[in-house]
Structure formats: C-alpha cells, structure tokens
NULUM-663452 format. One record per residue: x, y, z of N, C-alpha, C in turn; residue in three letters; residue number from 1; chain. Coordinates in Angstrom, 2 decimals, decimal comma. Example, Ala and Ser with C-alpha at 12.3 -4.5 7.8 and 13.67 -1.06 7.14 Angstrom:
// NULUM-663452
      n.xx      n.yy      n.zz     ca.xx     ca.yy     ca.zz      c.xx      c.yy      c.zz   residuo   num   cadena
     13,19     -5,69      7,80     12,30     -4,50      7,80     13,20     -3,30      7,80       ala     1        A
     12,85     -2,25      7,08     13,67     -1,06      7,14     12,90      0,03      7,87       ser     2        A
***
This chain:
// NULUM-663452
      n.xx      n.yy      n.zz     ca.xx     ca.yy     ca.zz      c.xx      c.yy      c.zz   residuo   num   cadena
      6,98     -8,20    -24,99      7,81     -7,24    -24,42      7,87     -8,08    -23,17       met     1        A
      8,98     -7,74    -22,52      9,75     -8,45    -21,39      8,77     -8,31    -20,66       ala     2        A
      8,47     -9,54    -19,11      8,01     -9,53    -17,89      8,11     -7,64    -17,10       asn     3        A
      9,53     -8,01    -17,27      9,68     -6,45    -16,38      9,29     -5,44    -16,81       asp     4        A
      9,87     -5,38    -18,44      9,29     -4,31    -18,70      7,49     -4,04    -18,71       lys     5        A
      7,05     -5,27    -19,02      6,12     -4,85    -18,28      5,38     -3,90    -17,48       lys     6        A
      5,75     -4,69    -15,92      5,90     -4,36    -15,26      6,03     -2,93    -15,05       his     7        A
      7,25     -2,38    -15,87      8,09     -1,32    -15,34      6,76      0,15    -16,19       leu     8        A
      6,17     -0,96    -17,46      5,14      0,16    -18,27      3,90      0,35    -17,71       ala     9        A
      3,36     -0,78    -17,13      2,24      0,00    -16,00      2,53      0,59    -14,49       val    10        A
      3,96      0,29    -14,15      4,33      1,64    -12,77      4,42      2,95    -13,45       met    11        A
      5,03      3,01    -14,28      5,08      4,22    -15,35      3,91      4,79    -15,31       lys    12        A
      3,19      4,51    -15,86      1,70      4,68    -16,12      0,79      5,16    -14,75       lys    13        A
      0,45      4,63    -13,57     -0,18      4,15    -13,02      0,56      4,44    -11,30       tyr    14        A
      2,06      4,63    -10,68      2,04      3,82     -9,67      3,63      5,16     -9,88       his    15        A
      4,07      6,22    -10,47      5,50      6,84    -10,91      5,65      7,66     -9,18       thr    16        A
      7,16      7,88     -9,62      7,10      8,25     -8,14      6,62      9,83     -7,70       phe    17        A
      5,90     10,69     -7,76      5,68     11,80     -8,42      3,54     11,28     -7,52       val    18        A
      3,12     10,09     -7,58      2,20      8,95     -6,79      2,54      8,46     -6,24       asp    19        A
      3,36      7,67     -5,76      3,91      7,44     -4,46      4,77      8,39     -3,38       arg    20        A
      4,82      9,65     -4,06      5,49     10,49     -2,89      3,56     11,24     -2,71       asn    21        A
      2,25     12,04     -3,30      1,43     11,78     -3,19      0,73     11,21     -1,81       tyr    22        A
      0,60      9,30     -2,31     -0,54      9,00     -1,02      0,59      8,75      0,59       leu    23        A
      2,01      9,75     -0,01      2,75      9,61      2,17      1,73     11,80      2,31       ile    24        A
      2,18     12,61      1,37      1,41     13,73      1,11      0,03     13,45      1,59       tyr    25        A
     -0,81     13,06      1,21     -2,22     12,77      1,45     -2,76     11,90      2,99       lys    26        A
     -1,50     11,84      3,15     -2,03     10,52      4,51     -2,30     11,88      5,94       ala    27        A
     -0,71     12,70      4,95     -0,61     13,35      6,20     -1,13     13,97      6,35       cys    28        A
     -1,93     14,45      5,52     -2,47     16,50      5,72     -3,48     15,09      5,47       thr    29        A
     -4,34     14,36      5,29     -5,53     14,60      6,04     -5,50     13,23      6,27       asp    30        A
     -4,97     12,84      7,59     -4,63     11,33      8,36     -6,34     10,96      8,71       ser    31        A
     -7,44     11,51      8,43     -8,67     10,76      9,10     -9,17      9,29      8,46       val    32        A
     -8,99      8,73      9,73     -9,79      7,23      9,05    -10,93      7,14      9,29       ile    33        A
    -11,03      7,35      8,28    -12,61      6,71      7,92    -13,13      5,33      8,06       thr    34        A
    -14,10      5,14      7,88    -15,34      3,69      7,79    -13,91      2,87      6,69       ala    35        A
    -14,12      3,48      5,36    -13,73      2,76      4,38    -12,17      2,60      4,90       glu    36        A
    -11,94      3,50      5,22    -10,30      2,37      5,99    -10,04      1,75      6,28       asp    37        A
    -10,96      2,12      7,76    -11,19      0,90      8,89    -11,33     -0,21      7,87       glu    38        A
    -12,53     -0,40      7,10    -12,83     -1,53      6,08    -12,08     -2,30      4,83       lys    39        A
    -11,03     -1,89      4,61     -9,84     -2,27      4,16     -8,55     -2,37      4,10       arg    40        A
     -8,45     -1,74      6,07     -6,49     -2,29      6,45     -7,36     -3,54      7,00       leu    41        A
     -8,57     -3,99      7,77     -9,79     -5,38      8,08     -9,49     -6,02      6,86       asn    42        A
    -10,19     -5,87      5,97     -9,57     -6,83      4,93     -8,19     -7,37      4,71       glu    43        A
     -6,93     -6,41      4,92     -5,71     -7,00      4,68     -5,11     -7,00      5,61       phe    44        A
     -6,05     -7,66      6,46     -5,35     -8,35      8,19     -5,10     -7,16      8,90       gly    45        A
     -4,89     -6,31      8,35     -3,75     -4,80      9,30     -5,10     -4,62     10,44       leu    46        A
     -4,56     -4,94     11,58     -5,62     -5,00     12,53     -4,46     -4,09     13,89       lys    47        A
     -5,26     -3,78     15,34     -4,38     -3,74     16,29     -3,16     -3,95     16,21       asp    48        A
     -2,84     -5,74     16,13     -1,28     -5,76     16,34     -0,03     -5,27     15,38       ser    49        A
     -0,84     -4,98     14,46      0,04     -4,13     13,58      0,19     -2,77     13,68       val    50        A
     -1,55     -1,93     13,54     -1,48     -0,33     13,95     -1,68     -0,13     15,48       leu    51        A
     -0,92     -0,77     16,13     -1,65     -0,53     17,48      0,27      0,78     18,14       asn    52        A
     -0,31      1,48     18,19      0,51      3,16     18,60      1,69      3,94     17,64       glu    53        A
      0,75      3,18     16,28      1,27      4,38     15,38      0,29      5,37     15,11       val    54        A
      0,83      6,07     14,16      0,14      7,56     13,96     -0,62      7,28     13,19       pro    55        A
     -1,92      8,18     13,03     -2,72      8,32     12,29     -2,29      7,82     10,68       asp    56        A
     -1,50      9,27     10,25     -0,66      9,36      8,93     -0,76      8,10      8,65       trp    57        A
      0,05      6,66      9,20      0,45      6,12      8,60     -0,61      5,15      8,51       leu    58        A
     -1,99      4,92      9,69     -2,57      3,50      9,83     -3,62      4,41      8,02       lys    59        A
     -3,98      5,60      7,69     -4,27      6,31      6,70     -3,06      6,12      5,23       lys    60        A
     -1,62      5,98      5,47     -0,86      5,40      4,08     -1,44      4,12      3,83       trp    61        A
     -1,42      3,27      4,87     -1,38      1,32      4,68     -2,78      1,20      4,07       ala    62        A
     -3,56      2,39      4,11     -5,38      1,95      3,49     -4,83      2,43      2,20       ser    63        A
     -4,56      3,03      1,79     -3,72      3,74      1,21     -2,55      2,91      0,39       leu    64        A
     -1,98      2,89      0,65     -1,38      1,63      0,18     -2,47     -0,24     -0,63       ile    65        A
     -3,00     -0,04      0,35     -4,21     -1,33     -0,14     -5,38     -0,81     -1,44       cys    66        A
     -5,56      0,42     -1,19     -6,20      0,47     -2,29     -5,58      0,55     -3,41       glu    67        A
     -4,40      0,93     -3,54     -3,45      0,45     -4,52     -3,48     -0,77     -4,97       tyr    68        A
     -2,97     -1,65     -4,30     -2,85     -3,02     -3,98     -4,39     -3,82     -5,03       ile    69        A
     -5,24     -3,30     -4,69     -6,76     -3,95     -5,02     -6,55     -3,32     -6,29       leu    70        A
     -6,25     -1,63     -6,58     -6,37     -1,56     -8,31     -5,77     -2,17     -9,07       phe    71        A
     -4,46     -2,09     -8,96     -3,47     -3,14     -9,02     -4,00     -4,69     -9,55       glu    72        A
     -4,48     -5,52     -8,67     -4,89     -6,90     -9,00     -6,08     -6,84     -9,83       glu    73        A
     -7,00     -5,65    -10,56     -7,72     -5,16    -11,27     -6,90     -4,38    -12,29       glu    74        A
     -5,72     -3,87    -12,35     -5,04     -3,23    -13,60     -4,62     -4,53    -14,38       thr    75        A
     -3,79     -5,37    -13,07     -2,69     -6,20    -14,09     -3,58     -7,19    -15,33       tyr    76        A
     -3,08     -7,82    -15,94     -3,96     -8,99    -16,90     -3,84    -10,17    -15,64       pro    77        A
     -4,73    -10,47    -16,13     -4,15    -12,19    -15,16     -2,86    -12,55    -15,67       ala    78        A
     -2,54    -12,87    -16,57     -0,73    -13,82    -16,73      0,01    -12,64    -16,65       phe    79        A
      0,03    -12,04    -16,38      0,94    -10,92    -15,79      0,83    -11,43    -14,27       phe    80        A
     -0,33    -11,68    -13,24     -0,26    -11,34    -12,18      0,03    -12,94    -11,74       lys    81        A
      0,33    -14,29    -12,39      0,83    -14,73    -12,23      2,60    -15,19    -12,68       glu    82        A
      2,57    -14,22    -13,27      4,18    -14,63    -13,16      4,97    -13,28    -12,25       met    83        A
      4,14    -12,34    -12,20      4,90    -11,37    -10,65      3,58    -11,68     -9,44       asn    84        A
      3,26    -12,08     -8,78      2,59    -11,67     -7,52      2,64     -9,98     -7,11       pro    85        A
      1,24     -9,65     -6,89      1,20     -8,17     -6,79      1,97     -7,77     -5,13       thr    86        A
      1,81     -7,08     -4,54      1,89     -6,92     -3,65      1,25     -7,78     -2,21       phe    87        A
      2,00     -7,99     -1,64      1,32     -8,76     -0,04      0,95     -8,40      0,58       lys    88        A
      0,10     -8,46      1,34     -0,35     -8,22      2,69      0,89     -8,45      3,82       ala    89        A
      1,34     -9,46      3,81      2,73     -9,90      4,90      3,81     -8,48      4,95       glu    90        A
      3,62     -8,07      3,15      5,16     -7,08      2,98      5,08     -5,93      3,15       asp    91        A
      3,84     -5,46      3,77      2,71     -4,13      4,05      3,29     -4,20      5,50       leu    92        A
      2,92     -5,19      6,15      3,22     -5,31      7,68      4,68     -5,71      7,56       val    93        A
      5,59     -6,01      6,82      7,03     -6,23      7,69      7,28     -4,24      7,77       ile    94        A
      7,13     -3,81      6,02      7,30     -2,28      6,46      6,62     -1,45      7,32       ile    95        A
      5,56     -1,54      7,53      5,03     -1,21      9,02      5,22     -1,35     10,37       leu    96        A
      6,34     -2,42     10,44      6,97     -2,53     11,24      8,10     -1,82     11,60       tyr    97        A
      9,02     -2,21     10,57     10,32     -1,11     10,16      9,59      0,35     10,15       phe    98        A
      9,07      0,68     10,09      8,33      2,60      9,96      8,15      2,82     11,98       ile    99        A
      7,18      1,99     12,57      7,14      1,07     13,43      8,21      1,77     14,01       lys   100        A
      9,19      1,31     14,08     11,04      0,95     14,66     11,62      2,35     14,55       leu   101        A
     11,22      2,78     13,33     12,29      4,16     13,01     11,41      5,09     14,11       ile   102        A
      9,58      5,27     13,94      9,42      6,54     14,63      9,70      6,66     16,05       ile   103        A
     10,26      5,39     16,44      9,95      5,42     17,95     11,71      5,62     18,14       arg   104        A
     12,77      5,81     17,71     14,08      6,00     17,53     13,86      7,57     17,86       leu   105        A
***
C-alpha cells in the first residue's frame, strides 16, 4: 500500500471529520484547563508566548491536539513515521497564531 493510502487508512480509523470536530466541541464545552493540559502544553513548548490572550477553549483545543499527536506517534509504525513525519509543535504554533489573528478581527 502506498504511504498516502496508509496515512488515509489511519486517518479514517482514528481521526475522522467527526473526531476532529469533536475535539473543537469538547474544547468549547469543557474549556477548563487541567494540570494535565498544562503539562502537555509545556511538553510541546506551547507557553505564554503562543497562548497569551487566547480564550481557554483554544488552549484546551491545543492540548487535545497535542494529546492526539502523542497518540499518533504511538499508533503509526516506525517505518511510516520516517517517511511521513507527524505533525510538529511548530505547525501547531503557526495554526494558533492565525487563529489568534482571526479572533481579534
């Protein structure tokens, strides 16, 4: 199976459209930042420079994305990770920056 098909198979199983929207829903309906959320955000280097002046739901969403990244690293076989690296924390920082800009508009 080609690598893009493998990636799609994993996405279809673990990170569907519904799953991605559920993360947003969960972040919006339960935006309390727990100690575990703070720890996860710190482990990914997402601190005040990125999360300053953002709503709690966005911090929660970032934490949930980090949680999925950790899950993805465990789930993807080693050979697949080498050919298609997983989502990086830097990518999440860029996404959070653009969301902050949109929220301010």
